[in-house]
N, C-alpha and C positions, 0 to 999 in steps of 0.2 A: 558336668555332673559334680565335681568337686564340692560335695556337701550341699549342693542346691537341689531341692526337690523338683523333679521334672514331671509335669502332669502326664497322665497316660490314658489312652482310650480304654474303655472297659465295656464288656457286654453286659446286658441286663440279666437278672436272675431267671426270667422266663425263657430267654433265648438259651441260656446254659442248660436249663431243664430239658428243653426240646432236643438239644444236641446230645445231652447225656442219654436220653431215651433212644435216639437214633444209634448212638455208639453201642449201647447194650444190645439193640436188636440186629444191627448189621455187622459192624466190625467185631463185636464181642470183645475178647481180650487182646485182639491184635492192635498194634500201634498204628494210628492213623497218620498217613503222609498225604498232605494236600499237594496236588500238582496243578498250579494255577496257570492257565494258558492266556496268552495274548494272541488274538486271531482277528485282527481288524484289517480293513482295506486301507486304512490310514497309516502311512509310513510302514509298509509291510516288512521291511528288513528288520524291524524291531520285534516282529512276531516270534512266537515260540516255534522251535524246531519240533513239530508234532511227532515226526517219525522217531526222533531221539527220545522224547519224553515217553512215548508209548513203549519203546524198547526198554527204557529204564524201568517203567512200571512193571513190565513183564519179567524183568530180571530179579525183582524182589521176592524174597521168601514169603509167600502169602500165608504161611502158618504163623509168621511173626508180625508182618506188616499188612496194612490195608491201604494201598494207594488209591486215592480217589481224585478224579479230575474235576476241576472247577473251570468251566468254559467262560470265555469272554462274553459279556452281555451283548456285544456287537453281533455275535454269531451263535449264542446259546440256543436259539430256537431253530437253527439250521439243522440239516441232517448231520449226523455224527460222522466225522471224517473216518475213512476206511481204517487208518492206523489205530483209531481208538475203539473200533468195534470190539465188543466183548469185555471191555475194561469198565470199572466202576466210574460213573459220572454222577455228581450230586446236582441235579437240575434246578433245585430251588435256590441254591446259595447265591448265584449271580444277582438275584432279584431282591435279596433281603440282607441289608447291611448288618443288622444286629445278629442274625443267625450266622453270617459270615464271620463276624468278630468272635462269636462264641466258639465256632468250629476251629478257628485259628488258635484260640486260647487252649482248647482241649486236645488239639492234635499234637502228636509227638514232634513233627517237624513240618514246616510249610515251605514249599519251593516255588519260586517265581522267576520270570525274567523281569527286567525293569518295566513296570507298568503301574497303572493307577491303584489297583487293589493292594499292592505291597505296602502302601502307606498305613494300612490297618494293622500291619505287623510292626512296621518301623516305629510307629507311635504307641505301641502297646507292650509294656514291660512283662506281660504274662505269656508272650509268644516266643517261639523259636523259629528262625527262618534262615534260608539261604536265597540270595538274589543273584541271578546270573545275567550275563549280557547287559551289564549296567551301562556300558558305553556302546553306542552304535554310531561310529564317526560319520556315517553317510548323512546324518541329520544334525542340524545345528543344535537342537534342543537336547540331544543326548551325546554331544561332543565333550571331550575332556575339558575344553575351555569353558563351555557353558556350565557344566557341572561344578567346576571350580568357582566360577564367578557367581553363580546363582544358588548353589547349595553349600559352598564352602568345603567341598571334598576334593582332594587330590587322589590320583590313582594310588590304591593301597590303603587309604583311610577308611575308617568305619564311622558311623554316626557317633558323636561324643557320648550319647546316653546308652548306646547299645551294649548289651552284655555279651559274654563269650559265646552264647548260643544264638546270636543274632549277627549274621555276617553277609557282607557283599562279597561275591567271588569276582575279583577283578581280573581283567586281562584275558578273558576267555569267552567264547561263544557257548551256547547251550548244546554242545554235542554230547553224545551218550557217555563217553569216557570222562569228560569234565563233570557232568552231573553225578555219575557214579562215584568218582573219587571224592568229590566234595561231600556227598552224602555219607560215604563210609567214614571219612575223617570226622565229620560232625557227630555221627552216631557213636564212634569210639570215644570222643570227648564227653558226650552226654552219659555214656555208660560208666565211665571212670568217675564222673561226678556223683552218680547215684550208688556206686559200689561201696 
């Protein structure tokens, strides 16, 4: 970053208008928290711990926050897992990249495990995100050595262009306590910035 302009993904005006209308109609004044799930049959140990994510969503103060799940395109048309029943799901987002980018830009915070859609936040300077479970050592493509060799990141590093509200949470799985602690820490940091 050192004075060099880094290009950034951006949503279109139309997508932002659609998301703005949805935010006014559904979450209202609440802060939108996207909870992005990985739910594939391919390398399943990388998948989201759905029980933990559901518990986290239910733990949030819904007078302040609107947690909304974005399901994996691989399973988005399947029945909703029992743990997610009764929780908000945004069914259109997996199928529309521009709306997804606009939602990420307008959301208070976006939470992921290491998966494909997180790149739409990693390469977008208008988003705030936390990425969990960045390393899954059981698979070569998410091992420490692969990430170092192919992405240039060592454990503890952040993307060189990332700002302080864009963070990889290293060294932890996506259990409830880890998600909750990282979320609380980031919210505290964001609230100090706007105070």
